Structures are given as C-alpha cells and as structure tokens.
C-alpha positions in Angstrom: 1.4 -6.7 -3.7 -0.9 -5.9 -6.8 -2.6 -8.8 -8.4 -5.2 -9.7 -11.3 -8.5 -10.4 -10.1 -10.7 -11.3 -13.0 -12.2 -10.1 -16.2 -15.9 -9.0 -16.7 -18.3 -8.2 -19.6 -21.3 -7.0 -17.9 -22.2 -5.1 -14.7 -23.7 -8.6 -13.2 -20.0 -9.9 -13.6 -18.4 -6.9 -11.9 -17.2 -7.2 -8.3 -20.0 -6.1 -6.1 -18.5 -4.2 -2.9 -17.7 -0.8 -2.1 -13.8 -1.0 -2.5 -12.7 2.3 -4.3 -11.9 2.0 -8.0 -10.0 4.1 -10.6 -10.0 3.0 -14.2 -7.6 3.1 -17.2 -9.2 4.2 -20.6 -7.3 4.8 -23.9 -6.9 3.6 -27.5 -5.8 0.4 -28.2 -1.9 0.2 -28.4 -1.5 3.1 -26.0 0.2 1.0 -23.3 -2.6 0.5 -20.7 -1.2 -3.0 -19.8 2.1 -2.2 -19.9 1.5 0.8 -17.4 -0.5 -1.4 -15.2 2.5 -3.9 -15.1 4.9 -0.9 -14.2 2.7 0.4 -11.2 2.6 -3.4 -10.1 6.2 -3.8 -10.4 5.2 -7.2 -11.8 3.7 -8.7 -14.9 0.0 -8.9 -13.8 -1.5 -7.6 -17.1 -1.1 -9.4 -20.5 0.5 -7.4 -22.8 -0.3 -8.2 -26.6 1.7 -7.5 -29.8 -1.8 -7.1 -31.4 -3.9 -4.1 -30.6 -7.2 -4.4 -29.6 -7.0 -7.6 -27.5 -8.5 -6.0 -24.2 -12.1 -6.6 -24.8 -13.5 -7.0 -21.2 -12.9 -4.9 -18.0 -10.0 -6.3 -16.2 -9.9 -5.8 -12.5 -6.9 -5.7 -10.4 -6.2 -5.6 -6.7 -3.9 -2.8 -5.4 -4.5 -3.2 -1.7 -6.6 -0.1 -0.6 -8.1 0.2 -4.1 -8.6 -1.7 -7.3 -7.5 -0.5 -10.8 -9.6 -1.4 -13.9 -8.3 -1.6 -17.3 -11.4 -1.1 -19.8 -11.2 -2.1 -23.3 -9.4 0.1 -25.8 -11.3 2.4 -28.0 -10.5 3.2 -31.8 -9.0 -0.1 -33.3 -10.0 0.0 -36.9 -9.6 -3.7 -37.3 -12.3 -4.5 -34.8 -15.6 -5.8 -36.4 -18.8 -3.8 -35.8 -20.2 -6.0 -33.0 -16.9 -6.0 -31.3 -16.8 -2.0 -31.5 -20.2 -2.0 -30.0 -19.6 -4.4 -27.3 -16.4 -2.3 -26.3 -18.5 0.8 -26.3 -21.1 -0.9 -24.1 -18.6 -1.9 -21.5 -16.8 1.5 -21.2 -20.1 3.5 -21.2 -21.8 1.1 -18.5 -18.7 1.3 -16.4 -18.2 5.0 -16.3 -21.8 5.8 -16.0 -22.9 3.3 -13.6 -20.1 2.2 -11.5 -20.7 3.7 -8.0 -17.3 2.4 -7.0 -15.3 4.7 -9.5 -13.7 7.4 -7.9 -11.3 8.5 -10.7 -10.3 8.3 -14.5 -6.8 8.1 -16.0 -7.1 8.4 -19.8 -4.0 7.2 -21.6 -2.9 8.6 -24.7 0.2 8.4 -26.8 2.4 11.3 -26.1 3.5 11.6 -29.7 0.0 11.1 -31.6 -3.1 12.6 -30.1 -6.3 11.6 -32.0 -9.5 13.0 -32.5 -11.0 10.0 -30.8 -8.7 10.9 -27.7 -10.2 14.4 -27.7 -13.8 13.2 -28.0 -13.5 10.5 -25.1 -11.8 13.2 -22.7 -14.9 15.6 -23.2 -17.1 12.8 -22.6 -15.3 11.6 -19.5 -14.8 15.3 -17.9 -18.7 15.8 -18.3 -19.0 13.1 -15.7 -15.7 13.0 -13.6 -13.9 15.9 -11.7 -11.2 13.3 -10.8 -9.7 13.0 -14.2 -6.0 12.7 -15.4 -4.5 12.3 -18.7 -1.7 10.1 -18.6 0.6 10.8 -21.8 2.5 7.5 -22.1 5.5 6.6 -24.2 7.6 9.8 -23.6 10.5 7.6 -23.9 10.2 7.6 -27.5 10.2 11.6 -27.6 13.5 13.5 -28.0 14.5 16.0 -25.2 13.1 18.9 -27.5 10.0 17.3 -28.0 9.5 16.6 -24.5 10.3 20.0 -23.3 6.8 21.5 -23.9 4.9 18.6 -24.3 2.7 18.7 -21.0 1.6 22.3 -21.9 1.0 21.0 -25.6 -1.1 18.3 -24.5 -3.0 20.4 -21.8 -3.8 22.9 -24.7 -5.0 20.4 -27.0 -7.4 19.0 -24.6 -8.4 22.4 -22.8 -7.4 21.3 -19.4 -5.3 22.6 -16.7 -1.6 21.3 -17.0 -1.7 19.8 -13.5 -4.1 17.3 -15.0 -1.5 16.1 -17.5 1.0 13.6 -16.3 4.0 12.3 -18.8 4.8 8.9 -18.1 6.6 5.7 -19.7 5.6 2.4 -18.9 9.1 1.2 -20.4 11.4 3.2 -18.1 8.7 3.7 -15.2 9.3 7.4 -15.6 6.6 9.3 -13.5 4.8 6.3 -12.2 5.1 7.6 -8.6 3.2 10.6 -9.9 0.0 8.2 -10.7 0.3 6.7 -7.1 0.3 10.6 -5.8 -2.7 11.5 -7.8 -4.6 8.3 -6.3 -3.5 9.2 -2.7 -4.8 12.8 -3.3 -8.2 11.9 -4.8 
C-alpha cells in the first residue's frame, strides 16, 4: 500500500538510502497530486484548489520504489523568491539525486505550453528514462483524443511510445505508468 513519507526542501532533508525513485514534474495545476492518488488508489497526496501549493519535494512510498512529487513550474502568481526556490528544488533533485531512475513529466493534454517544451528539453538532456504523461484526457472529445498521442509526440519531438495519455479523474491508463516503471 502506498503512503506519504515526508516533504523536504533541501538535499540534506531528502531520504538518504539507495531505494529507486521516480519523479513527477509538471506545471502547477496539471494534476500531479491527483495522479499520485489515482496510482495509490487512496488519498495520500493533498490536492489543492489553488495552483502552486506544492513548494517542496514530496516523497511517497510505493513499496519497491518511491515516487517524488516535485513543485510545479510556471505558476504566475508565485512571488520571485518562491519561483527561485521551486527552480532550486527541481534542479537540485534532477541533477544530484542518485536514486532517481526515471522522470514523468505531466502536461495538460489540452494545453501544451512553451514552459512544458523547455522543461522537456532540459530533462531529456539528463535522462533516457523519460515519459510524458498527458493528463486530463477525460476533458477531450473522442475526435480530439484520436490523434492526441501523435500530436503531443510531434510537439515535443519524441517517440510516440514516450507519451502516455492518462486521466487521474477516471484512472484511464494508470496501469501504463506502472508498466513503464517495471520496464525501467
């Protein structure tokens, strides 16, 4: 059973062991916490109605591995210091975390931003184990959904196999996240 472990700001506060970790990174309000809850089949992550609330790295135990929810990028109402703190946490974790084995970048399947594309480029320079989780597919029509995976892969200039269409709300394709983790 999955569970929340702790929140941490700096590397000295992170869990110090050799357990494999995977992280979620994405824009504020893209549904990272909701997706973690869908994966856990339980409410272990706090879902806020106000975007930009996750400002620390949140550690979740999923048995054989940990899932880390990193602060969301791109929330316009964050003050300059908070924005710098978020960038600091994300960069430190991605660059220095030896436990990190794979990165899931969450994007809103209906709205891909310039920031999403920039973050993707930075992550792919550091990690081969990288998948885009296009969340909120429950909001798309069947026509919109038909070519969405190919459309997103083209925008990000990645293989279509590295794009997974998901819905935290309906739990659509949650099993594909677990499949990717087991393959890595």
